[in-house]
Short mmCIF file of the C-alpha atoms (twelve columns), coordinates in Angstrom:
data_MODEL
# 
_entry.id   MODEL 
# 
loop_
_atom_site.group_PDB 
_atom_site.id 
_atom_site.type_symbol 
_atom_site.label_atom_id 
_atom_site.label_alt_id 
_atom_site.label_comp_id 
_atom_site.label_asym_id 
_atom_site.label_seq_id 
_atom_site.Cartn_x 
_atom_site.Cartn_y 
_atom_site.Cartn_z 
_atom_site.pdbx_PDB_model_num 
ATOM 1   C CA . MET A 1   -54.241 -39.874 -84.890 1 
ATOM 2   C CA . ASP A 2   -53.861 -39.365 -81.219 1 
ATOM 3   C CA . ILE A 3   -50.384 -39.515 -79.698 1 
ATOM 4   C CA . LYS A 4   -50.294 -41.835 -76.686 1 
ATOM 5   C CA . LYS A 5   -47.776 -41.401 -73.883 1 
ATOM 6   C CA . ASN A 6   -45.791 -44.420 -72.859 1 
ATOM 7   C CA . PRO A 7   -46.457 -45.192 -69.252 1 
ATOM 8   C CA . LYS A 8   -42.821 -46.100 -68.676 1 
ATOM 9   C CA . ALA A 9   -41.766 -42.741 -69.901 1 
ATOM 10  C CA . ASP A 10  -43.773 -40.958 -67.283 1 
ATOM 11  C CA . LEU A 11  -41.329 -39.508 -64.829 1 
ATOM 12  C CA . GLU A 12  -43.877 -38.344 -62.363 1 
ATOM 13  C CA . LYS A 13  -44.101 -41.798 -60.971 1 
ATOM 14  C CA . SER A 14  -40.397 -42.045 -60.118 1 
ATOM 15  C CA . LYS A 15  -40.162 -38.451 -58.793 1 
ATOM 16  C CA . THR A 16  -40.245 -39.541 -55.202 1 
ATOM 17  C CA . THR A 17  -37.626 -42.193 -55.788 1 
ATOM 18  C CA . PHE A 18  -35.252 -39.771 -57.428 1 
ATOM 19  C CA . PHE A 19  -35.761 -37.262 -54.657 1 
ATOM 20  C CA . GLN A 20  -34.947 -39.789 -51.984 1 
ATOM 21  C CA . LEU A 21  -31.952 -41.018 -53.952 1 
ATOM 22  C CA . GLY A 22  -30.623 -37.471 -54.427 1 
ATOM 23  C CA . LEU A 23  -31.197 -36.699 -50.773 1 
ATOM 24  C CA . ALA A 24  -29.264 -39.772 -49.769 1 
ATOM 25  C CA . ILE A 25  -26.421 -38.873 -52.066 1 
ATOM 26  C CA . ALA A 26  -26.371 -35.289 -50.732 1 
ATOM 27  C CA . ILE A 27  -26.311 -36.525 -47.148 1 
ATOM 28  C CA . ALA A 28  -23.542 -38.961 -47.964 1 
ATOM 29  C CA . LEU A 29  -21.474 -36.262 -49.613 1 
ATOM 30  C CA . LEU A 30  -22.118 -33.963 -46.666 1 
ATOM 31  C CA . LEU A 31  -20.975 -36.607 -44.217 1 
ATOM 32  C CA . ILE A 32  -17.862 -37.275 -46.258 1 
ATOM 33  C CA . ALA A 33  -17.152 -33.544 -46.398 1 
ATOM 34  C CA . PHE A 34  -17.528 -33.178 -42.630 1 
ATOM 35  C CA . GLU A 35  -15.372 -36.220 -42.039 1 
ATOM 36  C CA . TRP A 36  -12.624 -34.919 -44.361 1 
ATOM 37  C CA . THR A 37  -12.554 -31.493 -42.795 1 
ATOM 38  C CA . THR A 38  -12.355 -32.982 -39.314 1 
ATOM 39  C CA . VAL A 39  -9.378  -35.160 -40.271 1 
ATOM 40  C CA . GLU A 40  -7.484  -32.202 -41.734 1 
ATOM 41  C CA . ARG A 41  -8.112  -30.105 -38.659 1 
ATOM 42  C CA . GLN A 42  -6.904  -32.905 -36.419 1 
ATOM 43  C CA . GLU A 43  -3.756  -33.388 -38.455 1 
ATOM 44  C CA . SER A 44  -3.004  -29.661 -38.663 1 
ATOM 45  C CA . ALA A 45  -3.638  -29.259 -34.969 1 
ATOM 46  C CA . PHE A 46  -1.287  -32.048 -33.831 1 
ATOM 47  C CA . ALA A 47  1.293   -32.003 -36.620 1 
ATOM 48  C CA . ALA A 48  2.842   -28.633 -35.741 1 
ATOM 49  C CA . PRO A 49  4.198   -29.550 -32.303 1 
ATOM 50  C CA . ILE A 50  5.716   -32.772 -33.676 1 
ATOM 51  C CA . GLU A 51  7.429   -31.393 -36.766 1 
ATOM 52  C CA . GLU A 52  8.693   -28.046 -35.387 1 
ATOM 53  C CA . ALA A 53  10.933  -28.267 -32.399 1 
ATOM 54  C CA . ILE A 54  11.070  -25.107 -30.328 1 
ATOM 55  C CA . GLU A 55  14.590  -24.456 -29.250 1 
ATOM 56  C CA . GLU A 56  14.715  -23.527 -25.621 1 
ATOM 57  C CA . GLU A 57  16.958  -20.574 -25.008 1 
ATOM 58  C CA . LEU A 58  19.539  -21.494 -22.436 1 
ATOM 59  C CA . ILE A 59  20.431  -18.649 -20.111 1 
ATOM 60  C CA . PRO A 60  24.036  -18.962 -18.995 1 
ATOM 61  C CA . GLN A 61  24.524  -19.055 -15.298 1 
ATOM 62  C CA . THR A 62  26.683  -16.228 -14.040 1 
ATOM 63  C CA . GLU A 63  28.443  -16.135 -10.744 1 
ATOM 64  C CA . GLN A 64  29.090  -12.825 -9.065  1 
ATOM 65  C CA . GLU A 65  32.729  -12.381 -8.183  1 
ATOM 66  C CA . GLU A 66  33.360  -11.839 -4.553  1 
ATOM 67  C CA . ILE A 67  35.023  -8.466  -4.066  1 
ATOM 68  C CA . GLN A 68  37.569  -8.649  -1.324  1 
ATOM 69  C CA . PRO A 69  38.121  -5.420  0.599   1 
ATOM 70  C CA . GLU A 70  41.554  -3.858  0.136   1 
ATOM 71  C CA . ALA A 71  43.898  -4.093  3.047   1 
ATOM 72  C CA . PRO A 72  44.433  -0.756  4.811   1 
ATOM 73  C CA . PRO A 73  47.792  0.852   4.060   1 
ATOM 74  C CA . GLU A 74  50.531  0.317   6.529   1 
ATOM 75  C CA . VAL A 75  51.111  3.252   8.816   1 
ATOM 76  C CA . ASN A 76  54.770  4.087   9.239   1 
ATOM 77  C CA . VAL A 77  55.472  5.750   12.503  1 
ATOM 78  C CA . THR A 78  58.081  8.389   11.886  1 
ATOM 79  C CA . ASP A 79  57.847  10.312  15.131  1 
ATOM 80  C CA . ILE A 80  60.601  9.384   17.526  1 
ATOM 81  C CA . PHE A 81  60.074  10.370  21.094  1 
ATOM 82  C CA . GLU A 82  63.136  10.921  23.208  1 
ATOM 83  C CA . ILE A 83  63.032  10.479  26.913  1 
ATOM 84  C CA . VAL A 84  64.584  13.501  28.572  1 
ATOM 85  C CA . ASP A 85  66.049  13.769  31.976  1 
ATOM 86  C CA . ASN A 86  63.683  15.053  34.621  1 
ATOM 87  C CA . GLU A 87  66.413  17.236  36.023  1 
ATOM 88  C CA . VAL A 88  66.457  19.456  32.919  1 
ATOM 89  C CA . GLN A 89  65.443  22.948  33.857  1 
ATOM 90  C CA . VAL A 90  62.722  24.482  31.775  1 
ATOM 91  C CA . ASP A 91  62.445  28.214  31.519  1 
ATOM 92  C CA . ASP A 92  58.829  28.843  32.423  1 
ATOM 93  C CA . GLN A 93  59.237  32.526  33.062  1 
ATOM 94  C CA . VAL A 94  56.424  34.535  31.524  1 
ATOM 95  C CA . VAL A 95  57.357  37.952  30.217  1 
ATOM 96  C CA . PHE A 96  54.576  40.493  30.059  1 
ATOM 97  C CA . PHE A 97  54.812  43.380  27.667  1 
ATOM 98  C CA . ASP A 98  53.251  46.718  28.151  1 
ATOM 99  C CA . ASP A 99  51.501  48.295  25.191  1 
ATOM 100 C CA . ARG A 100 53.126  51.580  26.155  1 
ATOM 101 C CA . MET A 101 56.654  50.158  25.848  1 
ATOM 102 C CA . THR A 102 58.850  51.328  23.053  1 
ATOM 103 C CA . PHE A 103 60.474  48.929  20.628  1 
ATOM 104 C CA . ASP A 104 63.898  49.362  22.242  1 
ATOM 105 C CA . GLU A 105 62.479  48.563  25.689  1 
ATOM 106 C CA . GLU A 106 60.866  45.389  24.408  1 
ATOM 107 C CA . ILE A 107 64.121  44.310  22.807  1 
ATOM 108 C CA . ALA A 108 65.944  44.963  26.076  1 
ATOM 109 C CA . MET A 109 63.572  42.612  27.930  1 
ATOM 110 C CA . ARG A 110 64.204  39.758  25.539  1 
ATOM 111 C CA . THR A 111 67.245  37.512  25.586  1 
ATOM 112 C CA . PHE A 112 68.527  36.608  22.140  1 
ATOM 113 C CA . GLU A 113 71.175  34.094  21.227  1 
ATOM 114 C CA . VAL A 114 72.575  35.218  17.901  1 
ATOM 115 C CA . THR A 115 74.813  32.900  15.887  1 
ATOM 116 C CA . ARG A 116 76.374  34.302  12.745  1 
ATOM 117 C CA . GLU A 117 77.960  32.160  10.105  1 
ATOM 118 C CA . GLU A 118 80.661  34.145  8.460   1 
ATOM 119 C CA . GLU A 119 80.944  33.112  4.870   1 
ATOM 120 C CA . GLU A 120 83.901  34.346  3.002   1 
ATOM 121 C CA . GLU A 121 82.706  35.523  -0.343  1 
ATOM 122 C CA . GLU A 122 85.250  35.544  -3.093  1 
ATOM 123 C CA . GLU A 123 85.765  39.062  -4.286  1 
ATOM 124 C CA . GLU A 124 85.364  39.820  -7.939  1 
ATOM 125 C CA . ALA A 125 88.637  39.993  -9.809  1 
ATOM 126 C CA . PHE A 126 89.552  43.261  -11.453 1 
ATOM 127 C CA . ILE A 127 90.997  43.588  -14.943 1 
ATOM 128 C CA . ILE A 128 92.520  47.063  -14.551 1 
ATOM 129 C CA . VAL A 129 93.528  48.585  -11.212 1 
ATOM 130 C CA . GLU A 130 95.538  51.578  -10.102 1 
ATOM 131 C CA . HIS A 131 98.653  49.508  -9.515  1 
ATOM 132 C CA . MET A 132 98.795  46.383  -11.659 1 
ATOM 133 C CA . PRO A 133 100.484 43.225  -10.331 1 
ATOM 134 C CA . THR A 134 104.112 42.748  -11.271 1 
ATOM 135 C CA . PHE A 135 106.080 39.606  -11.988 1 
ATOM 136 C CA . ARG A 136 109.679 39.759  -10.845 1 
ATOM 137 C CA . GLY A 137 109.618 43.533  -10.985 1 
ATOM 138 C CA . SER A 138 108.165 43.673  -14.509 1 
ATOM 139 C CA . ASP A 139 104.798 43.459  -16.234 1 
ATOM 140 C CA . VAL A 140 102.787 40.544  -17.624 1 
ATOM 141 C CA . ASN A 141 105.018 40.320  -20.703 1 
ATOM 142 C CA . GLU A 142 107.842 39.102  -18.452 1 
ATOM 143 C CA . PHE A 143 105.579 36.356  -17.162 1 
ATOM 144 C CA . ASN A 144 104.641 35.402  -20.741 1 
ATOM 145 C CA . ARG A 145 108.321 34.954  -21.596 1 
ATOM 146 C CA . TRP A 146 108.789 32.907  -18.425 1 
ATOM 147 C CA . VAL A 147 105.964 30.584  -19.502 1 
ATOM 148 C CA . GLN A 148 107.295 30.139  -23.052 1 
ATOM 149 C CA . ASP A 149 110.741 29.190  -21.730 1 
ATOM 150 C CA . ARG A 150 109.271 26.404  -19.592 1 
ATOM 151 C CA . ILE A 151 106.943 24.848  -22.153 1 
ATOM 152 C CA . VAL A 152 107.717 21.159  -22.803 1 
ATOM 153 C CA . TYR A 153 106.314 20.122  -26.154 1 
ATOM 154 C CA . PRO A 154 104.260 16.972  -25.582 1 
ATOM 155 C CA . PRO A 155 105.506 13.931  -27.589 1 
ATOM 156 C CA . LEU A 156 101.978 13.197  -28.785 1 
ATOM 157 C CA . ALA A 157 101.739 16.731  -30.146 1 
ATOM 158 C CA . ILE A 158 105.034 16.260  -31.981 1 
ATOM 159 C CA . GLU A 159 103.881 12.972  -33.510 1 
ATOM 160 C CA . GLY A 160 100.617 14.562  -34.591 1 
ATOM 161 C CA . SER A 161 102.278 17.778  -35.745 1 
ATOM 162 C CA . LEU A 162 100.019 19.792  -33.424 1 
ATOM 163 C CA . GLN A 163 100.731 23.460  -32.998 1 
ATOM 164 C CA . GLY A 164 98.853  26.673  -32.361 1 
ATOM 165 C CA . ARG A 165 98.070  29.331  -29.748 1 
ATOM 166 C CA . VAL A 166 96.315  28.497  -26.481 1 
ATOM 167 C CA . MET A 167 94.659  31.400  -24.637 1 
ATOM 168 C CA . VAL A 168 94.943  30.939  -20.860 1 
ATOM 169 C CA . SER A 169 93.180  32.982  -18.186 1 
ATOM 170 C CA . PHE A 170 94.356  33.200  -14.543 1 
ATOM 171 C CA . VAL A 171 93.936  35.361  -11.445 1 
ATOM 172 C CA . VAL A 172 96.675  36.937  -9.346  1 
ATOM 173 C CA . GLU A 173 95.289  36.826  -5.822  1 
ATOM 174 C CA . ALA A 174 95.656  39.542  -3.196  1 
ATOM 175 C CA . ASP A 175 98.535  37.559  -1.663  1 
ATOM 176 C CA . GLY A 176 100.327 37.230  -5.031  1 
ATOM 177 C CA . THR A 177 99.538  33.574  -5.743  1 
ATOM 178 C CA . VAL A 178 98.149  32.413  -9.112  1 
ATOM 179 C CA . SER A 179 94.730  30.689  -9.137  1 
ATOM 180 C CA . ASN A 180 91.719  29.944  -11.340 1 
ATOM 181 C CA . VAL A 181 93.850  28.866  -14.306 1 
ATOM 182 C CA . GLU A 182 91.616  27.882  -17.231 1 
ATOM 183 C CA . VAL A 183 91.733  27.633  -21.000 1 
ATOM 184 C CA . VAL A 184 89.729  30.326  -22.743 1 
ATOM 185 C CA . ARG A 185 90.443  29.116  -26.271 1 
ATOM 186 C CA . GLY A 186 92.198  25.813  -26.819 1 
ATOM 187 C CA . VAL A 187 93.914  24.036  -29.683 1 
ATOM 188 C CA . HIS A 188 94.121  20.417  -28.564 1 
ATOM 189 C CA . PRO A 189 93.712  18.790  -25.107 1 
ATOM 190 C CA . VAL A 190 97.393  17.778  -25.105 1 
ATOM 191 C CA . LEU A 191 98.578  21.350  -25.736 1 
ATOM 192 C CA . ASP A 192 95.925  22.856  -23.454 1 
ATOM 193 C CA . GLN A 193 97.005  20.732  -20.479 1 
ATOM 194 C CA . GLU A 194 100.663 21.699  -20.931 1 
ATOM 195 C CA . ALA A 195 99.777  25.407  -21.019 1 
ATOM 196 C CA . VAL A 196 97.707  25.118  -17.837 1 
ATOM 197 C CA . ARG A 197 100.485 23.181  -16.105 1 
ATOM 198 C CA . VAL A 198 103.142 25.825  -16.745 1 
ATOM 199 C CA . VAL A 199 100.912 28.789  -15.800 1 
ATOM 200 C CA . SER A 200 99.813  27.049  -12.584 1 
ATOM 201 C CA . SER A 201 103.464 26.581  -11.552 1 
ATOM 202 C CA . SER A 202 104.060 30.333  -11.518 1 
ATOM 203 C CA . PRO A 203 105.943 31.779  -8.548  1 
ATOM 204 C CA . ALA A 204 104.379 34.513  -6.443  1 
ATOM 205 C CA . TRP A 205 103.643 37.922  -7.920  1 
ATOM 206 C CA . SER A 206 103.540 41.328  -6.349  1 
ATOM 207 C CA . PRO A 207 99.763  41.784  -5.963  1 
ATOM 208 C CA . GLY A 208 97.834  44.618  -7.531  1 
ATOM 209 C CA . ARG A 209 96.488  47.444  -5.428  1 
ATOM 210 C CA . GLN A 210 93.333  49.506  -5.662  1 
ATOM 211 C CA . ARG A 211 93.051  52.475  -3.276  1 
ATOM 212 C CA . GLU A 212 96.063  51.186  -1.398  1 
ATOM 213 C CA . ARG A 213 94.393  47.846  -0.816  1 
ATOM 214 C CA . PRO A 214 95.575  44.529  -2.354  1 
ATOM 215 C CA . VAL A 215 92.979  43.148  -4.757  1 
ATOM 216 C CA . ARG A 216 92.528  40.262  -7.165  1 
ATOM 217 C CA . VAL A 217 93.411  40.884  -10.817 1 
ATOM 218 C CA . ARG A 218 92.644  38.675  -13.809 1 
ATOM 219 C CA . PHE A 219 95.007  38.203  -16.795 1 
ATOM 220 C CA . THR A 220 94.710  36.423  -20.135 1 
ATOM 221 C CA . ILE A 221 97.876  35.490  -22.015 1 
ATOM 222 C CA . PRO A 222 98.642  33.520  -25.194 1 
ATOM 223 C CA . VAL A 223 100.815 30.403  -24.998 1 
ATOM 224 C CA . ASN A 224 102.307 29.575  -28.390 1 
ATOM 225 C CA . PHE A 225 103.164 26.032  -29.494 1 
ATOM 226 C CA . THR A 226 105.367 25.994  -32.596 1 
ATOM 227 C CA . LEU A 227 107.253 23.045  -34.035 1 
ATOM 228 C CA . ARG A 228 110.833 23.861  -34.993 1 
# 
């Protein structure tokens, strides 16, 4: 039995139709693909400037300060010019010196005006000399007794029960007067002042002598303050 092929089942007849249909579909898909890609590119190209805002950097304006020149310092004129009388005589004599002159000859040709200021320098006081000063014909012990007899106890010292020994130094000058009275070792300002007062009121001494010349001599005596 021979197998017969159905004419409708023969695909060779519709081959051309299917080819054209597939080509049309391929072209349509290609056109759609090109159209889609073009739209995306347009959107991506124009979307960026709209969505992202570029912040413009603002550069602050600066003004340069005007530097004013400093004023020149004031000039104080300190030179004072005195107008002198035209009748004043000016010594315009020129003195020529010879190289062969001696020093004494040159000095003789010059005129010098010498002014000397005599300053009296206080001589140093001695402590021991050949002939010690005497007080009323006796030694320093007599003066110490004289001082003790004339001490007036200060009332403030009595109220405060102040007592002690004040060491007083003084100088018997070349003329016999007492000077430079000072406290070497004190007890209290009230007692110290009383000791200085009495010693300073001393009468004149017979001055000390060194090589038959009156000199200054320094003494130091104790002044006792005792409450009775």
